C-alpha positions as CSV (number, residue, x, y, z in Angstrom):
1,X,48.6,-65.2,69.4
2,X,46.7,-68.5,70.3
3,X,43.5,-66.7,69.3
4,X,44.6,-66.9,65.6
5,X,45.8,-70.5,65.8
6,X,43.9,-73.7,65.2
7,X,44.3,-77.2,66.6
8,X,47.2,-79.1,64.9
9,X,46.2,-80.4,61.5
10,X,48.1,-83.2,59.7
11,X,47.8,-84.4,56.1
12,X,44.8,-86.2,54.9
13,X,46.6,-87.1,51.6
14,X,50.2,-87.7,50.6
15,X,51.8,-88.5,47.3
16,X,54.6,-88.1,44.8
17,X,54.4,-86.2,41.5
18,X,56.5,-87.7,38.7
19,X,58.1,-84.9,36.7
20,X,59.0,-87.1,33.8
21,X,62.8,-86.4,34.1
22,X,63.7,-88.7,37.0
23,X,62.5,-86.4,39.8
24,X,59.6,-87.2,42.1
25,X,58.1,-84.3,44.1
26,X,56.6,-85.1,47.5
27,X,53.4,-83.3,48.3
28,X,50.7,-83.5,51.0
29,X,47.3,-82.0,51.5
30,X,45.8,-80.7,54.8
31,X,42.5,-79.3,55.9
32,X,39.3,-79.6,54.0
33,X,39.3,-81.3,50.6
34,X,36.5,-79.0,49.5
35,X,38.1,-75.9,51.0
36,X,39.8,-72.9,49.5
37,X,43.0,-74.1,47.8
38,X,46.3,-72.7,49.1
39,X,49.9,-73.6,48.4
40,X,52.7,-73.2,50.9
41,X,56.1,-72.6,49.2
42,X,59.1,-73.3,51.5
43,X,62.3,-71.4,51.6
44,X,66.0,-72.2,51.2
45,X,66.1,-73.1,48.4
46,X,66.4,-76.6,49.7
47,X,64.9,-76.2,53.2
48,X,62.0,-78.6,52.6
49,X,58.5,-78.4,54.1
50,X,58.3,-78.8,57.9
51,X,57.4,-82.3,58.8
52,X,54.8,-81.3,61.4
53,X,51.2,-80.4,61.5
54,X,50.0,-76.8,60.9
55,X,48.1,-74.5,63.2
56,X,48.1,-71.4,60.9
57,X,45.3,-72.5,58.5
58,X,41.6,-72.9,59.3
59,X,41.1,-76.7,58.6
60,X,37.5,-76.1,57.8
61,X,38.0,-73.4,55.2
62,X,41.4,-74.2,53.6
63,X,42.7,-77.0,51.4
64,X,46.4,-76.5,52.1
65,X,49.0,-78.1,49.8
66,X,52.6,-78.4,50.9
67,X,55.4,-79.8,48.8
68,X,59.2,-80.4,48.9
69,X,61.0,-78.7,46.0
70,X,63.3,-80.7,43.9
71,X,66.1,-82.7,45.6
72,X,65.2,-81.8,49.2
73,X,62.9,-83.0,52.0
74,X,61.1,-86.2,50.9
75,X,61.5,-85.5,47.2
76,X,63.8,-87.7,45.2
77,X,66.6,-88.0,44.3
78,X,68.0,-86.2,47.3
79,X,70.7,-83.6,46.8
80,X,72.9,-85.3,49.5
81,X,73.4,-88.0,46.9
82,X,76.1,-86.8,44.5
83,X,74.4,-88.6,41.7
84,X,71.4,-86.2,41.8
85,X,71.6,-84.0,38.7
86,X,71.5,-80.4,39.7
87,X,71.2,-79.4,36.1
88,X,67.5,-80.5,36.4
89,X,66.9,-78.1,39.3
90,X,66.4,-74.5,38.3
91,X,63.8,-71.8,39.0
92,X,62.1,-72.7,35.7
93,X,61.9,-76.4,36.8
94,X,60.4,-75.5,40.1
95,X,57.8,-73.1,38.6
96,X,56.9,-75.9,36.2
97,X,56.6,-78.4,39.1
98,X,54.2,-76.1,40.9
99,X,52.0,-75.8,37.8
100,X,52.1,-79.5,37.2
101,X,51.1,-80.1,40.8
102,X,48.1,-77.7,40.5
103,X,46.9,-79.6,37.4
104,X,47.5,-83.0,39.0
105,X,45.4,-82.0,42.0
106,X,42.6,-80.5,39.8
107,X,42.9,-77.0,41.4
108,X,41.7,-74.0,39.4
109,X,43.3,-71.2,41.5
110,X,45.1,-71.1,44.8
111,X,46.4,-68.7,47.4
112,X,50.2,-68.6,47.6
113,X,52.1,-68.3,50.8
114,X,55.9,-68.4,51.5
115,X,58.8,-66.6,53.0
116,X,62.4,-65.8,52.0
117,X,63.4,-67.9,49.0
118,X,59.8,-69.1,48.9
119,X,58.7,-65.6,48.1
120,X,61.1,-65.4,45.1
121,X,59.7,-68.7,43.8
122,X,56.0,-67.9,44.3
123,X,56.5,-64.5,42.7
124,X,58.1,-66.2,39.7
125,X,55.2,-68.6,39.5
126,X,52.5,-65.9,39.9
127,X,54.0,-63.7,37.2
128,X,54.0,-66.6,34.8
129,X,50.5,-67.9,35.8
130,X,48.7,-64.9,37.3
131,X,45.3,-66.4,36.3
132,X,46.0,-69.3,38.6
133,X,46.6,-67.2,41.7
134,X,43.9,-65.9,44.0
135,X,45.9,-64.1,46.7
136,X,49.5,-63.9,47.9
137,X,50.8,-63.7,51.5
138,X,54.6,-63.2,51.9
139,X,56.9,-63.0,55.0
140,X,60.5,-61.8,54.5
141,X,60.2,-60.6,50.9
142,X,63.1,-61.6,48.5
143,X,63.5,-61.5,44.7
144,X,67.0,-62.9,44.6
145,X,68.3,-60.1,42.4
146,X,72.1,-59.5,42.3
147,X,72.0,-56.7,44.9
148,X,70.3,-59.0,47.4
149,X,72.7,-61.9,46.8
150,X,75.7,-59.6,47.1
151,X,74.3,-58.2,50.3
152,X,73.7,-61.6,51.9
153,X,77.0,-63.2,51.0
154,X,79.2,-60.2,51.0
155,X,78.1,-56.7,52.1
156,X,76.4,-57.8,55.3
157,X,79.9,-58.8,56.4
158,X,80.2,-55.2,57.6
159,X,78.3,-56.4,60.6
160,X,80.0,-59.9,60.9
161,X,83.5,-59.5,59.5
162,X,85.1,-62.3,61.4
163,X,82.3,-64.7,60.4
164,X,82.6,-63.7,56.8
165,X,86.3,-64.2,56.8
166,X,85.7,-67.8,58.0
167,X,83.1,-68.2,55.3
168,X,85.5,-67.0,52.6
169,X,88.4,-69.0,53.9
170,X,86.5,-72.3,53.6
171,X,87.1,-72.2,49.9
172,X,90.9,-71.4,49.8
173,X,91.2,-72.2,46.1
174,X,89.1,-69.1,45.4
175,X,90.8,-65.7,45.4
176,X,88.4,-63.0,46.5
177,X,88.1,-60.3,43.8
178,X,84.8,-58.7,44.8
179,X,82.6,-61.0,42.7
180,X,80.2,-62.7,45.0
181,X,79.0,-65.1,42.3
182,X,82.5,-66.4,41.9
183,X,82.7,-67.1,45.6
184,X,79.4,-68.9,45.6
185,X,80.4,-70.9,42.5
186,X,83.5,-72.1,44.4
187,X,81.2,-73.4,47.1
188,X,79.0,-75.0,44.4
189,X,82.0,-76.8,43.0
190,X,82.9,-78.1,46.5
191,X,79.3,-79.4,46.9
192,X,79.8,-81.5,43.8
193,X,83.0,-83.1,45.1
194,X,82.7,-86.9,45.2
195,X,84.3,-86.9,48.7
196,X,81.5,-86.6,51.3
197,X,83.9,-85.1,53.8
198,X,84.6,-82.2,51.4
199,X,80.9,-81.6,50.9
200,X,80.2,-81.7,54.6
201,X,82.9,-79.3,55.5
202,X,81.7,-76.8,52.9
203,X,78.2,-77.2,54.1
204,X,79.3,-76.6,57.7
205,X,81.0,-73.3,56.7
206,X,78.1,-72.1,54.7
207,X,75.6,-72.8,57.4
208,X,77.8,-71.2,60.0
209,X,77.7,-68.0,58.0
210,X,73.9,-68.1,57.6
211,X,73.6,-68.6,61.3
212,X,76.0,-65.7,62.0
213,X,73.9,-63.3,59.9
214,X,70.6,-64.2,61.6
215,X,71.7,-64.7,65.2
216,X,72.2,-61.0,65.9
217,X,68.7,-60.0,64.7
218,X,65.8,-59.2,66.9
219,X,64.4,-62.7,67.8
220,X,67.3,-64.4,66.1
221,X,67.5,-68.1,66.6
222,X,71.0,-69.6,67.2
223,X,71.6,-72.6,64.9
224,X,68.5,-71.9,62.8
225,X,70.2,-73.0,59.6
226,X,72.8,-75.4,60.9
227,X,70.5,-77.4,63.2
228,X,69.7,-80.1,60.5
229,X,70.4,-83.8,60.0
230,X,73.6,-84.4,58.2
231,X,72.1,-85.3,54.8
232,X,69.8,-82.3,54.9
233,X,72.7,-80.0,55.7
234,X,74.5,-81.2,52.6
235,X,71.4,-81.0,50.4
236,X,70.5,-77.6,51.6
237,X,73.9,-76.0,50.9
238,X,74.3,-77.9,47.6
239,X,71.0,-76.5,46.3
240,X,71.6,-73.0,47.7
241,X,75.0,-72.7,46.2
242,X,73.7,-74.1,42.9
243,X,70.9,-71.6,42.7
244,X,72.6,-68.5,44.1
245,X,75.8,-68.9,42.1
246,X,73.5,-68.8,39.0
247,X,71.5,-65.8,40.1
248,X,68.5,-68.2,40.3
249,X,68.4,-67.9,36.5
250,X,66.5,-64.6,36.8
251,X,67.2,-61.5,34.8
252,X,68.2,-58.3,36.6
253,X,65.2,-57.0,38.6
254,X,63.0,-59.5,36.7
255,X,60.5,-59.9,39.5
256,X,60.2,-56.2,40.1
257,X,59.8,-55.4,36.4
258,X,57.2,-58.1,36.1
259,X,55.1,-57.1,39.0
260,X,52.5,-55.5,36.7
261,X,51.4,-59.0,35.9
262,X,50.1,-59.3,39.5
263,X,47.5,-56.6,38.9
264,X,44.2,-57.6,40.5
265,X,45.9,-60.2,42.9
266,X,45.5,-59.0,46.5
267,X,48.8,-59.4,48.5
268,X,50.1,-58.9,52.0
269,X,53.8,-58.4,52.5
270,X,55.2,-58.7,56.1
271,X,58.8,-57.7,56.6
272,X,61.1,-57.0,59.5
273,X,62.9,-53.7,59.4
274,X,66.0,-55.3,60.8
275,X,66.1,-58.3,58.5
276,X,69.8,-58.7,58.1
277,X,69.5,-61.3,55.3
278,X,66.9,-59.6,53.2
279,X,66.9,-55.8,53.7
280,X,63.5,-54.2,53.7
281,X,64.3,-52.2,50.6
282,X,63.1,-55.0,48.3
283,X,59.8,-55.3,50.1
284,X,59.3,-51.5,49.7
285,X,60.2,-51.5,46.0
286,X,57.9,-54.5,45.3
287,X,55.0,-52.8,47.1
288,X,55.5,-49.6,45.0
289,X,55.1,-51.5,41.7
290,X,52.3,-53.9,42.9
291,X,49.4,-51.6,43.9
292,X,47.2,-54.5,45.1
293,X,49.8,-55.4,47.8
294,X,49.7,-54.1,51.4
295,X,53.2,-53.8,53.0
296,X,53.6,-54.1,56.8
297,X,57.0,-53.3,58.2
298,X,57.8,-54.4,61.8
299,X,60.4,-52.6,63.9
300,X,60.7,-55.5,66.4
301,X,61.6,-58.0,63.7
302,X,64.4,-59.5,61.6
303,X,64.3,-62.4,59.1
304,X,62.9,-64.8,61.7
305,X,59.9,-62.5,62.4
306,X,58.1,-61.5,65.6
307,X,54.8,-62.0,67.2
308,X,53.4,-58.9,65.6
309,X,54.6,-59.9,62.2
310,X,53.2,-63.4,62.6
311,X,49.9,-62.1,63.7
312,X,49.7,-60.0,60.5
313,X,50.4,-63.1,58.4
314,X,47.8,-65.1,60.3
315,X,45.2,-62.3,60.0
316,X,45.8,-62.2,56.2
317,X,45.0,-65.9,56.0
318,X,41.9,-65.3,58.1
319,X,40.8,-62.5,55.8
320,X,41.5,-64.3,52.6
321,X,39.7,-67.5,53.6
322,X,36.4,-65.7,53.1
323,X,37.2,-64.6,49.5
């Protein structure tokens, strides 16, 4: 795959975007200031942008923007601080931050790239501002609809029943009644507890579940979610529980029903057939209602991806840099 990679490229510009409500969004720019604009949208929610150079983007042809979504990474206030107000962190806030960042940087249109939660967020942005999007490249498609959330935090337990029992038992004040949102809300309340030990224990249980789901996949990486610094563990789970217990403030099937707004925007969707966290059904349904998207499904891949999947994503970035 080295034939599709470039020498490591670090930021030529860093800064903070003041949102006007007490939040400051960290962003950085890499590559060529005069190149084709592109925005990388990280997952999680709350995972933050990798603090390392990129090799995926042609530094001569792309002007790549990366940013940390509210309350995670280098953005402030950090969600590990109990004083950070989660009421100011919703999908609508994040979409607004992306558009504000585009305006701040003087960009007319940009390519959007992301995976997992990042795909949900970039689809929400693209459907609100389709005229600002040139192309879309997604790995591990999600729309965070109720069926997907119920799968990830409940029904996939059919494959990991012992791990899910531990996940559920970590919030003993909650009596399971089949409502996954109530279970996630119990976690969200624990992540607001003033006692850091309570928050840390809940974060550990949540991340252990995420790791259990992904470890058994093709190319699964043990500790992929849990291998974080202590504050980042708490921030990640606090933000995830906050978003997912509220259904990400998206209406039922909103991003599928709104896919007609993507007409004319070329897209590449790359998804692992054995993605345990995000079943391929969503990617298939999205491709059916977005005619300008090309779906690639990989039999050797789960949520983490595979070499073949990554080559397809990199090839899409190579293709689109010439548009």
